N, C-alpha and C positions, 0 to 999 in steps of 0.2 A: 347023758348031755347030746342033747339034740345038734349039728349046726345050723345055722342059719340058713333057712335059705334065701333062694335068689326074689326077690323084689316079685319077678315079672312069675312064680312057680310058686305064691301062694295056694294050698287047694285044700285051708280047716283057718278058719277065724272062728276064733270067741267072742261072745256080746259078752258084757257084762251093762247089765241094767236092761230094760227094753220094754220101758218108755216110748212117749213121743219120737226122737233120736237115734234109739240103744235100735227100737224097732223098726223101725226105714232104714239104720245098720244094715240088718241082720237080709231084708230086704235086699239091698244091696248086692253084700255080697255073694248072697242065694242067686239074682241076676247073673252076677259074675260063672254064677258053676260051678261056684266055693261047697262045702258045706262048714254050716254053721251051728257052734255049740252055746249058746244061750243061757245063762245063769240071769237069776232081779227077783230075790228075796221076799217080796213084796205081794199080798194076799193077792190070789187068783195071777198070778201074773203069768201062766206060761198059758192058764185059757185065753187072757185079752192079748198077748203078743199071735196067736195059734187066729184069731178071728183077722188080729190087724191085719193076717201073712192074708187068707182068705180073702180080704178087703179089695186089700190093697191088688191083689195081681194081674190084674187080668190091666192092669194099668201097668206094670211093669213089663207084662207079654205085649205090651201094645208101642210100646218101651227095645226090642226087641233083645231077647234070650241068647246068649251066649252055650254055645253047645256043651250040656249036661246041665242046666240050670232046671232044677228041681225044687217044689218047695219040700220036697218029701226028704231034704240034706238037711235039712235045719230038724237040732236035738238040745230038749231041754234038759237041763240038769237040776242037783239040786243043794249042791254046795261049788265053792271057790275050790274044792279040792279035786271036784268031781272033774272042773274044766281043764285044772290045772296042768295036766299032760297031758293035754290030748290035741292044742291047734299050736301051729306058727305062729302067730300073732294075734294081738287086744287089742279092743276097741270097748276101749270104759266110755259110760251111758250115765252113769252117776248124776243124782242132784248135789246141785249147787252146794254144798256146803262143804268149808274149807278142813273142818276134824275130821268127816267122813271118807272121803276122800285122802288123808294122809295117813292115816289107818285101814286103810284097803292096800291106799298102797305098799303097805308098809307088809302086811301079808301075803299081796302079791309077791314081791321082793325073794319075803321066804321060802315058798311054796311052787313061785310059775319057774320054768328052767332055766340057765341065763340070756341061752339066743336068743329066748323069742322076746320082739317089740312089744311095749305097753305104752298107748297112744289113749289120751285123754280127750273127750270129748269139749268138752269145757266152755264156753261159750266167755271166760272173761278171768280168770286166775291166772298166774303164771306157771309155768311146770316149779321154776326156781321154788314155789313158796308151796307148791301140792307136795316136792318128793325132798322136805328141807328134811325130815325126819327121818331117809331111806340109810342105812348104813350097807350096807351089799352092792347095790349095782344102782347109782341111782341117771349110767350114761344110759341106759337102757329106758327111761322114763321119756315123754314126749304129747305136746300136743296134735291133735289132728282136729281141727274146729271144722265141722261140715256146716251148708246151708240149709234149711228145709225144707221141704224135707232131700231126708242126705240118699233118699232110692231114686230120687230126680237130680235136684239141683246137681252141676258137677263142683261145684265152686270149693276149692277146700284148703283150707290156712295150715301152715307146716310150722308150725315151733320149740325148742327148742329151749331146756333153761339150762342155767348157769354150769349144773356139771350133766348134761343132753350130751353125748359121743357127738361129733359133724355124722360121722358114719352111720350111726341112725338117723340121724336128721335128713340125710339124701337116701336112703331104707325105706325110709315110711314117706315118704313124696313118690319114690321109684313105685313102691306098691304100689297106692294110690291113682296114679297118671297110669298100672297094669291094670286096672280097675275104670279108665274110662275119666278118670275126676285130673277136672283145671285144678294146677297146686299152686299158691304162693304160696314161696320156701321161704320166710321170716327172716333178718338177720338179725334183731334184737327182738326183745322179750317188751312189749307194749300188752297194757291193761287193752282189751277186749280186743284186740289182732287189727287188722285192716277193714274189713267189712260191718263189723259191726258198730267202732269208734263212725265210721259214715254214715249208718244207720242211723246211728243216733243223734249223730248236729242234725239231717232234716226230722226226725222225731222230737225236739225240746224247740226247733221250730214251728213246729207243726203246734204243736200243744203250747207254746206263745198264740199265736193267729186262734186258735178256738177261743184262749183265754183269754185271749182281748177282744172276745164280739168281730174280727176282722173276715171271718168268711165263716163255710160249713165246714166237716170237716168230707164232704161230698167233693166240696172243691178240693180241699189240698189234693186228695185223690184222686180227682178227672187231671188235677194238675202236673200228676207224675203219670199215670197212665198213659193218659195224652199226647204228653210234653217229652220232656229228658224220656222216662224211664225208655219211651222206642227208644232214641236214641244210642241211651246205655246198653239197650240188649243186645247193641249190634261191634261198638268198640269203645261200652266204660267210658270217665269221665274222661281223662285226661285228653283222647286224644279228639272227640269231641268238638272242644274245645282248641284243641288245635289244629281243628279246620276252622274253627270261627274266628278263628286272626286272617283267612283266607288264602293267600299266597305266602303273604309272610309269617302264618303259621303259628305257633306258641310264643315264638319270639316278642313277633307283632302283636301278638292279641293281650302280654303282658306290657307290656309296652305302652298299647293304650286302655288299659285299665287297670294302670296301676294304681291311681287314685278310689279308681274307686273301690278298690279292697276298705280306705276309710270311710264308706257311706255304710249308714248304719244300718245294711241287707239283713243280717245276722242276730238273734240272742244266745247264744247257746250255753246260757245260763239255763237250768232246765228252770219253768216256770211251777210255785211250787202246786202241785197235785192237790189242792182243795176238792173237796165233796162236787161240788157244781161241776169242773172241771171233768171228774170222772163221769157226772150225769150227762154233758154230755157229749165228752170221748164214746161211751158205749147206745147213745138214745141215737147219734152220729153212723155209725156200725152199724145200727138195727138197723136205719133205714136204706141205708144204700143196696143190705140184704135182702129187701124186702120178701122177707120171709120163708127166706129158704135156709136151711141147718148147716152148720157146721158142716156134717159129713158132702152134700149138695154143692158149698163149696170147695173144698177142697177140691173135687172132682171136678169141680168149670176148673179151678187153678192148674191141677196139675193137667187135664186136657189141652187146657191152653198152654203153656208151658210144654207139651212134646211135640204142635206143633212149631209152633215159633224153632225152638228148635232146630226140627228135622227141619224149618226154610232156611236156616241161616249154615244148619250141617250142608242142606244140600246146595247154595247157592258156592257158601268158601270152598269144597270140595271140586264142583263145575270149573270157580274158579282160578283152584290151584291155590287158592290162601293159607296161609299156616298161624298166622295168628290166634 
């Protein structure tokens, strides 16, 4: 049995599931100079992953490579058993199907050495539910939910289940931080975690506005990209509102706008997703894309995010800002 490594010294990561999220995790770990052992039973999974790595590696190089980073450190294996004894931590990114995850975790618990932490990228399942059938070591299973794409967006949420040990939660957070992630370590399980719940509230209101013909899809995206989205990239939502209270800060803002919380400014219950609403959302997005392919839009997003992140990092370093 190998001892759990110091989270700052992990050198071999297992990636199970190599689709959009799993493949992006593989790229992130490769950029960090780590060896990646990947497994996915899907058809042509290896070829798809290698193509993804080749296509996105120029973006990875723009971000900056750690010493030893190389595409050649990626290996694809044909079974979970082949992966189990070769890695120091596992990042699972398989499809969101509860029964399948429970079965996968049960097998991993049987075949993976006891000190290996097993992290799920799930975007909404609670680890308590996914680990319900584990009898051996449920304490080492934890959620590490990224934001897409994990190779680029630095935020990650860590959340344990009822039987996850605090030591594993802390180890996982430290591991991600060692790979240049900003980590939110949740105190309690919550469906959708933090970021997705906030996104979902905004998403539901956007769907209501389109369904009620109150504005266009393009106007909704303009309102975020050229409005609060610019501020959110700097200091988030709550600190931005703190500034909105003037010299009195958040305390003044809460007192001043307390009555506004009763105003009908949001409709959090989701609207019925009619075919008309689906069509309107699709056509609105295609209009905005203006003929650009998904790959072209991904490249645009990644290039812009890199510039924003670099500008923010340079400013914060210059001013000694650590938040």
